[in-house]
C-alpha angles and dihedrals in degrees: 000000000000117000111238100179144353125205138149090356093307119122118201117206137171129197115210115225091028125145120283143288098070104256145153131214128237120198125197115177107306092340125093135189131190116213128197109230098215094051103021091222123140104248096179138007146066107258119151117253096253089057095046088056094050093046092050091047092052091043094053089057095052102028092121094049091045091054092047091052090049092048098039095035086222115143119225129171115233133199121259127226119290 
């Protein structure tokens, strides 16, 4: 699964040809969350609330790019949160 971004100990990855809906994975230590790109809601996982907020803040900034990556299956590295 290609790494798209890394910030505050959170790693964002996406796997092309994965199941619908379009989504990305956020890994924080041993905990993982799967986020739907269109709604930015965590649809599966056990991330702590603080990590969920950071992932949503980051994803809101890059939502268009994330959907383009999913649709075009072209990996691109994105900046993390500052």
